[in-house]
C-alpha positions as CSV (number, residue, x, y, z in Angstrom):
1,M,106.4,45.3,154.4
2,T,108.7,48.3,155.0
3,T,108.9,50.3,158.2
4,P,108.1,54.0,158.1
5,R,111.1,56.2,157.8
6,R,111.9,58.2,161.0
7,K,112.9,61.8,160.7
8,Y,115.3,63.4,163.1
9,D,115.6,67.2,163.7
10,A,118.9,69.0,163.2
11,A,119.5,69.5,166.9
12,F,119.2,65.7,167.6
13,R,121.6,64.9,164.7
14,E,124.1,67.5,166.0
15,D,123.9,66.2,169.6
16,A,124.5,62.6,168.3
17,V,127.5,63.7,166.3
18,R,128.9,65.7,169.3
19,L,128.4,62.6,171.5
20,V,130.6,60.5,169.2
21,L,133.3,63.2,168.7
22,S,133.5,64.2,172.4
23,T,133.7,60.8,174.0
24,N,135.7,57.7,173.5
25,R,132.7,55.7,172.4
26,S,132.4,54.2,168.9
27,V,129.7,55.1,166.4
28,K,128.1,51.7,167.0
29,Q,127.9,52.2,170.8
30,V,126.4,55.7,170.5
31,A,123.9,54.5,167.8
32,E,122.7,51.7,170.1
33,E,122.5,54.1,173.0
34,I,120.3,56.6,171.2
35,G,118.3,54.1,169.2
36,V,119.6,55.0,165.7
37,K,121.0,52.7,163.0
38,E,124.8,52.7,163.0
39,S,124.9,53.6,159.3
40,T,122.6,56.6,159.9
41,L,124.8,58.0,162.6
42,G,127.8,57.3,160.4
43,N,126.3,59.3,157.6
44,W,125.6,62.2,160.0
45,L,129.2,62.1,161.2
46,H,130.5,62.0,157.6
47,R,128.4,65.0,156.6
48,H,129.5,66.9,159.8
49,R,133.2,66.2,159.0
50,E,132.8,67.4,155.4
51,S,131.1,70.6,156.4
52,H,133.6,71.3,159.3
53,Q,136.9,70.5,157.5
54,G,139.8,72.4,159.1
55,A,137.8,73.3,162.2
56,A,139.1,72.7,165.7
57,P,138.2,69.2,167.1
58,V,135.1,69.0,169.2
59,L,135.8,68.7,172.9
60,P,133.5,68.0,175.8
61,E,131.6,71.1,176.8
62,E,131.4,70.7,180.6
63,R,132.7,74.2,181.1
64,G,132.6,75.5,177.6
65,P,135.0,75.0,174.8
66,V,138.5,74.0,176.0
67,P,141.5,75.2,174.1
68,W,143.3,72.3,172.3
69,D,146.6,72.8,174.1
70,E,144.9,72.6,177.5
71,H,143.2,69.4,176.3
72,R,146.6,68.0,175.3
73,K,148.1,68.9,178.7
74,A,145.2,67.1,180.5
75,L,145.7,64.0,178.4
76,A,149.5,64.0,179.3
77,E,148.7,64.4,183.0
78,N,146.1,61.6,182.7
79,E,148.7,59.2,181.2
80,R,151.2,60.1,183.9
81,L,148.7,59.4,186.6
82,K,147.8,56.1,185.0
83,A,151.4,55.1,185.1
84,E,151.6,56.1,188.8
85,V,148.6,54.0,189.7
86,E,150.0,51.0,187.8
87,F,153.3,51.3,189.6
88,L,151.7,51.7,193.0
89,G,149.6,48.6,192.3
90,K,152.7,46.5,191.5
91,V,154.5,47.8,194.5
92,S,151.6,47.1,196.9
93,A,151.3,43.6,195.4
94,F,155.1,43.1,196.0
95,F,154.9,44.2,199.6
96,A,151.7,42.2,200.3
97,A,153.6,39.0,199.1
98,K,156.5,39.9,201.3
99,Q,154.3,40.1,204.4
100,K,153.0,36.5,204.0
């Protein structure tokens, strides 16, 4: 026996695609989260990419669209801060071992 086919409105499909494109989560993770088959979400993503070829990448919309160069600067700053945290963790472990 087959299950009835679910229909999703355009707004839901757009939101699902935006969720994949604007986060670091995979299609599989987002599909599980919203209760859609991975292949279905993959098809929506494929159609979106075909219809938006050459368009600017989708970025998180917390404060509206962010210019791509500003996004790159934020990514670079994030990497620098991660390196600092890693270094400080190693230094603190070194000094903690010295105090014993």
